[in-house]
Structure formats: structure tokens, C-alpha cells
N, C-alpha and C positions, 0 to 999 in steps of 0.2 A: 485202476485196472487190476483184476485178480483172476487167477485160475487156481483151483484147489483140487485135491484128490483125497479119497478115503483111504483108510488103512488097507482094506482088501485090494484096492487098485494099486497101491504102492507095493504091496507084497508081490502081486502078480508081475508087475514091471521088474522088480528086483530079481525075481526068479528067472525071467526071460533074459535079462542082462547077464546073469551068471551063466545061463545055458549057452549064450552066444559068445561068451568069453570076454565080456566087458562092454563098455560104452559109457557115454556121459549121462545119458538119460533118454527121454522120449520127447519127440516133437509132435505137438498137437496143432492142427490147422484145419482149414476148410478148403474145398475145391468146388468149382462149378460143375454140377451134374444132377441127374435125376429129375423127377417130375416136380419137385418143390424148389429146386434151384441150387442148394448147397448140400454138401456131404462132409462129414468129419473125415480127417485123414490122420493116421498115426504112423510114425516112423521112428526107428531107433536113431539116436544121435551119436556119432563118433567124433564129430568136430563141430564146434559152435560156429554160427554164421553171424557176421556183423549185422547189427540191427535187431537181432532176436531179443525178445523179452524173456527173462528167466524167472521161473517160479519154482520154489522148492518146498516140499512138505514130506514128512515121514521119511526123510533121507533120499528122496527121489527128485531129480531135476526135470522140470517140464520146460521146453523151449517153444515159443510161439512167435511166428513171423509177424511183423507189424501190419500186414494186410489182413491177416486172419483175426487179429485180436479184437477189433470192434464187433465182430460177429459172435465171438465166444467169451467176451468179457463177463466175468461172474460165473462161468461154468464150473461145475463140480464133476470130476471124473470118478465114477464108481466102477466096481467090478463085482459080478456075482453070477449066480445060477438061478434060473427060473425054469423048473422042470428039466427038460432035456437041453435047453438053451443055456449057453454060458458065454459071457463076454462083457465088454465095457458098456457102461450106460452113461450117457451125457446128460447132465441135469443143467440145462442152459436157460437162464431166465429171459434171454432175448428171443428164444424160439417161439414163433407165433403159430406155426402149423408144421406138420410133417406128413410125408406121403404114407399111403396105406401099407406099403411094404417095409417102411421104417428105414429106408436107405437115404433119404434126403429130408431137408427141412428148409423153412423160410424164416426170415426175421423181419 
């Protein structure tokens, strides 16, 4: 099982952790929603939760709950700009399809 992130994603997360005054890292997970069934969710982590899987790259810690991990195993988290749009991009090898609005996906 693995989750990774690019240097731009790590830098973005580090900037936001500094702005908020700290934190352990970022929690990456999924929730049920949207027309395709699943959506990514991101939250800052101030306290680790028992059972979380920890991944670390470029000095940033990513926490993943055990229920989300099978859906996002192998995902690479990137961050960038595309025209006027800016944000995280999830490169998930398990993703079979996503909805037209880009809010949800299915595996």
C-alpha cells in the first residue's frame, strides 16, 4: 500500500500548515457522495488517530484511514495550476471513471 505526493503538493501543504500555525500533516480519504459514488476529502491533522496508515514524502506526512486506503492505494497527490484553476490533482490508478463535474469518481 502506498500514497505519494509531488514536490509542488508538498510545498503547498507545508505553506498552509505554516499559515495555520502548525499541524502534523494532511489526512487524505474518501467519502460517499456525488453521481459517481466517491469523492476525495482532505483535512489537516493535529492529532493522529489509531489505525491510520502514515505515508511521508518531501517532509510532509499523509494520514489515511484504513477504510479509505483500498480506494486510493497507489494514488499520487499533485498540485498545480491550469489556466485560472488551481488545486490538488489526484492521480489514482484505481479510478475507473469520474463524473463530468469532476467532483466524484468510481473504482
